[in-house]
FINU-26530 format. One record per residue: chain; x, y, z of N, C-alpha, C, CB in turn. Coordinates in steps of 0.2 Angstrom, whole numbers, plus 5000, padded with zeros to 4 digits. Each point is the difference from the previous one (the first is absolute). Glycine has a CB too. Example, Ala and Ser with C-alpha at 12.3 -4.5 7.8 and 13.67 -1.06 7.14 Angstrom:
<pts>
PT	ch	n.x	n.y	n.z	ca.x	ca.y	ca.z	c.x	c.y	c.z	cb.x	cb.y	cb.z
PT	A	5066	4972	5039	4996	5006	5000	5004	5006	5000	4991	4994	5006
PT	A	5007	5011	4990	5004	5006	5001	4996	5005	5003	5006	4997	4990
</pts>
This chain:
<pts>
PT	ch	n.x	n.y	n.z	ca.x	ca.y	ca.z	c.x	c.y	c.z	cb.x	cb.y	cb.z
PT	A	5017	4981	4926	5004	5006	5001	5003	5002	4994	5002	4996	5011
PT	A	5000	5000	4985	5004	5002	4993	4995	5004	4996	5008	4990	5001
PT	A	4986	5007	4999	4995	5004	4995	4998	5007	5003	4995	4989	4997
PT	A	5005	5012	5009	4999	5006	5003	5006	5005	4998	4993	4995	5010
PT	A	5013	5002	4991	5006	5004	4999	5001	5002	4992	5005	4994	5010
PT	A	4993	5001	4986	5000	5002	4993	4994	5004	4997	5006	4989	4999
PT	A	4989	5011	5005	4994	5004	4998	4995	4996	4996	5007	5010	5000
PT	A	4994	4984	5000	4995	4995	4996	4994	4998	5004	5010	4996	4993
PT	A	4991	5006	5014	4994	4999	5005	5000	5007	5003	5001	4987	5002
PT	A	4993	5016	4999	4999	5006	5003	5000	5000	5007	4993	5003	4990
PT	A	5003	4992	5013	4998	5000	5007	5001	4992	5002	4992	5010	5000
PT	A	5011	4989	5006	4999	4994	5004	4998	5001	5007	5009	4995	4993
PT	A	4986	5001	5009	4997	5001	5007	5003	4995	5005	4990	5004	4994
PT	A	5009	4997	5012	5001	4996	5006	5008	4999	5001	4989	4994	4998
PT	A	5015	5012	5001	5007	5000	5000	5003	5003	5007	5000	5000	4987
PT	A	5005	4997	5016	5003	5003	5005	5005	5005	4998	4998	4989	5007
PT	A	5003	5016	4996	5005	5005	4998	5007	4998	5002	4992	5009	5002
PT	A	5012	4991	4993	5007	4998	5001	5004	5006	4996	4998	4987	5001
PT	A	5009	5014	5001	5004	5005	4997	5000	4998	4992	5007	5002	5011
PT	A	4994	4992	4987	5000	4998	4993	4994	5002	4997	5007	4991	5003
PT	A	4987	5008	5000	4994	5002	4996	4999	5007	5000	4995	4990	5004
PT	A	5007	5014	5001	5000	5007	5000	5004	5004	4994	4998	4999	5013
PT	A	5007	4997	4985	5004	5003	4994	4996	5000	4994	5010	4996	5006
PT	A	4985	4999	4993	4997	4999	4994	4993	5002	5000	5008	4991	4998
PT	A	4989	5010	5008	4993	5001	5000	4998	5005	5006	4998	4989	4995
PT	A	4996	5014	5004	4997	5004	5005	4996	4995	5004	5000	5011	4993
PT	A	5000	4990	5014	4997	4995	5004	4994	5004	5004	5011	4994	5002
PT	A	4983	5003	4997	4994	5003	5003	4997	4995	5005	4998	5007	4989
PT	A	5003	4994	5017	4997	4996	5005	4992	5000	5000	5010	5001	5007
PT	A	4987	4992	4994	4993	5000	5000	4998	4994	5005	5000	5005	4988
PT	A	5004	4991	5013	4998	4994	5005	5006	4999	5004	4991	4995	4992
PT	A	5007	5000	5013	5006	4997	5004	4999	4993	5001	5001	5011	5006
PT	A	5004	4985	4996	5000	4993	5001	5005	4998	5005	4995	4998	4988
PT	A	5004	4996	5014	5005	4996	5004	5001	4993	4997	4998	5007	5010
PT	A	5008	4991	4989	5000	4993	4997	5000	4995	5006	5007	5005	4990
PT	A	4992	4989	5008	5000	4994	5005	5003	4995	4996	4990	5003	5006
PT	A	5013	4992	4998	5003	4994	4997	4994	4995	4999	5011	5001	5006
PT	A	4988	4997	4988	4994	4996	4998	5004	4993	5000	4993	5009	4993
PT	A	5005	4987	5012	5004	4993	5001	4995	4995	4999	5008	5005	5008
PT	A	4994	4989	4988	4996	4994	4999	4999	4997	5007	5004	4998	4989
PT	A	4990	5001	5013	4998	4997	5006	5004	4994	5002	4988	5004	4999
PT	A	5014	4994	5007	5004	4995	5002	5007	5000	4998	4990	4993	5000
PT	A	5013	5013	4997	5007	5000	4998	5004	5001	5006	4996	5005	4989
PT	A	5002	4999	5016	5004	5001	5006	4995	5001	5005	5009	5006	4994
PT	A	4993	4993	5012	4996	5000	5006	5004	5005	5005	4995	4988	4999
PT	A	5007	5018	4998	5003	5004	5005	5002	5007	4996	5005	4990	5005
PT	A	4991	5011	4990	5000	5007	4996	5007	5001	4997	4992	5004	5008
PT	A	5010	5002	4993	5006	5003	4997	5006	4996	5002	4995	5011	4999
PT	A	5006	4988	5007	5006	4997	5003	5001	4993	4997	4999	5007	5011
PT	A	4995	4989	4989	5001	4993	4998	5001	5000	4992	4992	4997	5009
PT	A	5005	5008	4987	5001	5000	4993	5008	5002	4999	4988	5003	4998
PT	A	5014	5002	5005	5007	5002	4999	5005	4995	5002	4997	5011	5002
PT	A	5002	4985	5003	5004	4994	5002	5000	4994	4996	4999	5005	5011
PT	A	4996	4994	4985	5000	4994	4995	5003	5002	4993	4989	4996	5007
PT	A	5017	5001	4992	5003	5002	4994	4997	4997	4994	5010	5001	5006
PT	A	4985	4994	4995	4996	4997	4994	4994	5005	4997	5003	4989	5005
PT	A	4996	5016	4999	4994	5004	4998	5002	5006	4996	4994	4997	5011
PT	A	5002	5005	4984	5002	5005	4996	4994	5005	4999	5008	4992	4994
PT	A	4994	5014	5004	4995	5005	4998	5001	5002	4993	4999	5004	5012
PT	A	4995	4999	4985	5001	5003	4994	4998	5008	5000	4997	4989	4994
PT	A	5007	5015	5003	4998	5007	5000	5000	5003	4992	5006	5001	5012
PT	A	4990	5004	4987	5000	5003	4994	5007	5004	4999	4987	5001	5000
PT	A	5016	4999	4994	5006	5003	4998	5000	5007	5002	5002	4992	4991
PT	A	4993	5012	5008	5000	5007	5001	4996	5002	5006	5002	5002	4988
PT	A	4996	4993	5016	4995	5002	5006	5004	5003	5005	4993	4990	4997
PT	A	5004	5014	5007	5002	5003	5007	4995	4998	5005	5007	5009	4994
PT	A	4996	4988	5011	4995	4997	5005	5000	5004	5007	5002	4989	4995
PT	A	5001	5016	5006	5001	5004	5006	5006	4998	5003	4988	5000	5001
PT	A	5015	5004	5004	5006	4999	5003	5001	4993	5003	5001	5012	5002
PT	A	4995	4986	5002	5000	4993	5004	5001	4994	4995	4994	5005	5010
PT	A	5001	4995	4986	5000	4994	4995	5006	5001	4995	4988	4999	5001
PT	A	5014	5007	4997	5006	5000	4996	5006	4997	5003	4995	5010	4995
PT	A	5005	4991	5012	5006	4998	5004	5000	4992	5000	5000	5011	5007
PT	A	4994	4986	4994	4999	4993	5000	5002	4997	4993	4991	5001	5009
PT	A	5007	5003	4986	5002	4997	4993	5007	5000	4999	4989	5005	4996
PT	A	5015	5001	5006	5007	5000	5000	5003	4994	5003	5000	5013	5000
PT	A	4998	4986	5006	5003	4994	5004	4999	4994	4997	4998	5006	5010
PT	A	4996	4992	4987	4999	4994	4997	5003	5000	4993	4989	4999	5006
PT	A	5012	5007	4991	5003	5000	4993	5008	4998	5001	4992	5009	4996
PT	A	5011	4993	5010	5007	4998	5001	5001	4992	5001	5001	5011	5006
PT	A	4993	4986	4996	5000	4993	5001	4998	4996	4994	4998	5002	5012
PT	A	5000	5002	4982	4998	4996	4994	4993	4998	5001	5012	4997	4997
PT	A	4984	5006	5007	4993	4997	5001	4995	5005	4997	5004	4995	5010
PT	A	4998	5009	4985	4995	5005	4997	5000	4998	4993	5002	5009	5008
PT	A	4992	4990	4989	4998	5000	4993	4997	5006	4997	4999	4987	5001
PT	A	5004	5016	4994	4997	5006	4998	4996	4999	4994	5010	5007	5004
PT	A	4984	4996	4995	4996	4999	4995	4998	5007	4997	4995	4990	5005
PT	A	5002	5010	4989	4999	5006	4996	4994	5004	5002	5005	4995	4991
PT	A	4989	5002	5012	4994	5003	5001	4996	4997	5006	5000	5004	4988
PT	A	4995	4999	5013	4996	4997	5006	4996	4993	4998	4998	5012	5004
PT	A	5000	4987	4990	4998	4994	4998	5005	4994	5001	4992	5006	4992
PT	A	5014	4996	5006	5005	4995	5001	5002	4999	5007	5005	5003	4989
PT	A	4994	5002	5015	5002	4999	5007	4995	4995	5003	5004	5012	5001
PT	A	4989	4990	4998	4995	4995	5003	5001	4993	4997	4992	5010	5002
PT	A	5009	4989	4992	5001	4994	4997	5006	4996	5003	4996	5005	4989
PT	A	5009	4998	5013	5006	4997	5003	4997	4997	5007	5009	5007	4995
PT	A	4987	4997	5008	4997	4997	5007	4995	4995	4999	5002	5011	5004
PT	A	4994	4989	4991	4995	4995	4999	5003	4994	4997	4992	5009	4997
PT	A	5013	4991	4999	5003	4993	4998	5005	4998	5005	4998	5003	4988
PT	A	5003	5000	5017	5004	4998	5006	5008	5000	4998	4991	4992	5003
PT	A	5011	5013	4993	5007	5001	4999	5003	5004	5006	4998	5000	4987
PT	A	4997	5004	5016	5002	5003	5006	4995	4999	5005	5006	5009	4993
PT	A	4996	4993	5013	4995	4999	5006	4997	5006	5003	5007	4990	5003
PT	A	4996	5016	4994	4997	5006	5002	5001	5006	4995	5002	4996	5012
PT	A	4994	5009	4989	5001	5006	4996	4998	5006	5005	4998	4994	4988
PT	A	5004	5012	5010	4997	5006	5003	4995	5004	4996	5011	5000	5006
PT	A	4984	5001	4997	4994	5003	4997	4995	5004	5005	5001	4991	4990
PT	A	4996	5014	5008	4995	5003	5004	4994	4995	5000	5003	5012	4997
PT	A	4993	4987	5008	4995	4996	5001	4994	5000	4995	5003	5000	5012
PT	A	4995	5006	4986	4995	5001	4995	5002	4997	4993	4996	5010	5006
PT	A	5010	4991	4992	5003	4997	4994	5000	4992	5001	5007	5011	4998
PT	A	4996	4987	5007	5000	4993	5001	4993	4997	5000	5010	5001	5007
PT	A	4985	5002	4996	4993	4997	5000	4998	5000	4993	4997	5004	5011
PT	A	5004	5001	4985	4997	5001	4993	5004	4995	4995	4998	5012	5002
PT	A	5008	4987	4999	5004	4996	4996	4998	4992	5001	5010	5009	4999
PT	A	4990	4989	5007	4998	4993	5002	4993	4998	5000	5010	5001	5006
PT	A	4986	5004	4995	4992	4998	5000	4998	4999	4993	4998	5007	5010
PT	A	5005	4995	4985	4998	4999	4993	5001	4992	4999	5002	5012	4996
PT	A	5003	4985	5007	5001	4993	4999	4998	4996	5006	5010	5003	4993
PT	A	4986	5000	5011	4998	4997	5006	5005	4997	5005	4989	4998	4994
PT	A	5017	5005	5006	5006	4998	5004	5001	5004	5006	5005	4996	4990
PT	A	4991	5009	5012	5002	5004	5006	5000	4996	5006	4995	5010	4994
PT	A	5002	4985	5007	5000	4996	5006	5006	4995	5001	4988	5000	5000
PT	A	5016	5000	4995	5007	4996	5000	5006	5004	5003	4995	4994	4990
PT	A	5003	5013	5011	5006	5004	5002	4998	5005	5006	5004	5000	4988
PT	A	5000	5002	5015	4999	5004	5006	5004	5007	5000	4997	4990	5007
PT	A	5000	5016	4994	5005	5006	5000	5003	5000	5007	4993	5006	4992
PT	A	5013	4995	5009	5004	5001	5006	5003	5007	5000	5002	4987	5001
PT	A	4998	5016	5005	5003	5007	5000	5007	4999	5003	4989	5005	5002
PT	A	5016	4994	4993	5007	4999	5002	5004	5007	5003	5000	4990	4992
PT	A	4997	5015	5006	5003	5007	5002	4995	5004	5003	5009	4999	4991
PT	A	4988	5000	5014	4995	5004	5003	5001	5007	5001	4996	4990	5005
PT	A	5011	5012	4996	5001	5007	5001	5001	5004	4993	5006	4997	5010
PT	A	4993	5000	4984	5000	5003	4994	4994	5005	5000	5007	4990	4994
PT	A	4994	5016	5004	4994	5004	4999	4996	4999	4993	5006	5009	5007
PT	A	4988	4994	4993	4997	4999	4993	5004	5004	4995	4989	5000	5006
PT	A	5012	4997	4988	5004	5003	4995	4995	5004	4995	5009	4991	5002
PT	A	4992	5015	4997	4996	5004	4995	5001	4996	4993	5001	5011	5006
PT	A	4994	4989	4990	5000	4997	4993	4999	5006	4996	4995	4989	5003
PT	A	5008	5011	4991	5000	5006	4996	4997	4998	4993	5009	5006	5006
PT	A	4989	4999	4990	4999	5000	4993	5007	5002	4998	4987	5002	4999
PT	A	5016	4995	4996	5006	5002	4997	4999	5003	4993	5006	4990	5006
PT	A	4995	5016	4993	4999	5004	4994	5007	5001	4996	4989	5005	5005
PT	A	5011	4992	4989	5006	5000	4997	5003	5008	4999	4997	4989	4994
PT	A	5009	5012	5007	5002	5007	4999	5001	5001	4993	5006	5000	5011
PT	A	4994	4995	4985	5001	5001	4992	4993	5002	4998	5009	4991	4999
PT	A	4986	5007	5004	4993	5002	4998	4996	5005	5003	5000	4989	4997
PT	A	5002	5013	5010	4997	5005	5004	5005	5005	5002	4992	4992	5004
PT	A	5006	5015	4996	5004	5005	5002	4998	5000	5008	5000	5007	4989
PT	A	5004	4997	5014	4999	5001	5008	4993	5003	5001	5013	5002	5002
PT	A	4985	5003	4994	4994	5003	5000	4994	4995	4999	5005	5011	4996
PT	A	4996	4985	4999	4995	4994	4999	4999	4995	5006	5002	5002	4988
PT	A	5004	4997	5015	5000	4995	5006	4997	5003	5005	5011	4996	4996
PT	A	4989	5011	5005	4997	5003	5006	4992	5000	4998	5010	5008	5002
PT	A	4988	4993	4992	4993	4999	4999	4997	4993	5001	5002	5009	4991
PT	A	5002	4986	5008	4998	4993	5001	4999	5000	5008	5006	4995	4989
PT	A	4999	5007	5014	5000	5000	5008	4994	5004	5002	5013	5000	5001
PT	A	4985	5005	4996	4994	5004	5003	4994	4996	4998	5005	5010	4998
PT	A	4995	4986	4997	4994	4996	4998	4999	4994	5005	5001	5003	4988
PT	A	5005	4994	5014	5000	4995	5005	4998	5002	5007	5009	4995	4994
PT	A	4993	5011	5008	4998	5003	5006	4993	5001	5000	5011	5006	5001
PT	A	4986	4996	4993	4993	5002	5000	4996	4993	5001	5002	5010	4992
PT	A	5000	4985	5005	4997	4993	5001	5000	4998	5007	5003	4997	4989
PT	A	5003	5005	5015	5000	4998	5007	4995	5005	5004	5012	4997	4999
PT	A	4988	5009	5000	4996	5005	5003	4992	4998	4999	5009	5009	4999
PT	A	4989	4989	4995	4993	4999	4999	4998	4993	5002	5000	5009	4991
PT	A	5004	4987	5011	4998	4993	5002	5000	4995	4994	4994	5005	5009
PT	A	5008	4997	4985	4999	4995	4994	5005	4995	5001	4997	5009	4993
PT	A	5009	4992	5009	5005	4995	5001	4998	4995	5005	5009	5008	4997
PT	A	4989	4995	5009	4997	4995	5005	4995	4996	4998	5003	5008	5008
PT	A	4992	4994	4988	4994	4996	4998	5003	4995	4995	4992	5010	5002
PT	A	5012	4992	4994	5003	4995	4995	5004	4994	5003	5001	5009	4992
PT	A	5003	4993	5013	5003	4995	5004	4996	4995	5004	5010	5008	5001
PT	A	4985	4995	5002	4995	4996	5004	4996	4995	4995	4999	5010	5009
PT	A	4999	4993	4986	4997	4995	4995	5004	4994	4998	4994	5010	4996
PT	A	5012	4991	5003	5004	4994	4997	5004	4997	5006	5001	5006	4990
PT	A	5000	4997	5016	5004	4997	5005	4997	4998	5006	5009	5006	4995
PT	A	4985	4998	5006	4997	4999	5007	5002	5006	5004	4999	4988	4999
PT	A	4997	5014	5006	5001	5005	5004	5007	5000	5004	4987	5001	5001
PT	A	5014	4993	5002	5006	5000	5004	5006	5000	4996	4994	4993	5008
PT	A	5007	5004	4987	5006	5001	4996	5001	5007	4997	4999	4987	4997
PT	A	4995	5015	5001	5000	5007	4997	5003	5005	5005	4990	4997	4992
PT	A	5007	5003	5014	5002	5004	5005	5008	5000	5002	4989	4999	5005
PT	A	5014	4995	4994	5007	4999	5001	5004	5004	4994	4998	4989	5007
PT	A	4999	5011	4987	5004	5002	4995	4999	5008	4998	4999	4989	4995
PT	A	4996	5014	5008	4999	5007	4999	5005	5004	5004	4988	4998	4998
PT	A	5015	5007	4999	5004	5005	5003	4996	5006	5002	5011	4996	4994
PT	A	4990	5007	5011	4996	5006	5002	5001	5005	4994	5001	4998	5012
PT	A	4994	5005	4985	5001	5005	4995	5003	5006	5003	4990	4996	4994
PT	A	5014	5008	5002	5003	5006	5002	4995	5005	5002	5010	4998	4992
PT	A	4992	5007	5012	4995	5005	5002	4998	5004	4994	5005	5000	5012
PT	A	4988	5001	4988	4998	5005	4994	5003	5007	5001	4989	4993	4999
PT	A	5013	5009	4995	5003	5007	5000	4995	5005	5000	5010	4996	4994
</pts>
């Protein structure tokens, strides 16, 4: 975030729109996601309620991450109990889970699969839907307001919409994530003008 604000980074991807981010960047929606609790197997036998009631269990979250309204509420509750460890980035987040410093993190399933499959650990964890009423959250390209004018941001938005309309974004996601996960992440393209 700081690099976007200072203009030392032009673009950041996969970002959830927040009021703080809108002050420093133009937001261009291109995908959507839902987070899940990624829990070490055999940690709890009761999902969210069992996890929340066991004061020995902890979660890790990224310092500047936004998880959607339901998970942000869970994080606030656990933070009040001193059960949240904050980390700087996604690699540190998964490392905390892998080395057993925490028993759960919040992450979209395709990210979870990618991060843990490289270490052949995906079978040690299970995704649990702790907030099934949370909607899909749009993901945005964050364009630094220091580096992009409003007009340039609109041009980037037009390019992203072209990738949605011509199927390029869909093909790219299917190639890397598979058809099912790609379908969940695609947002309907805006109507052609």
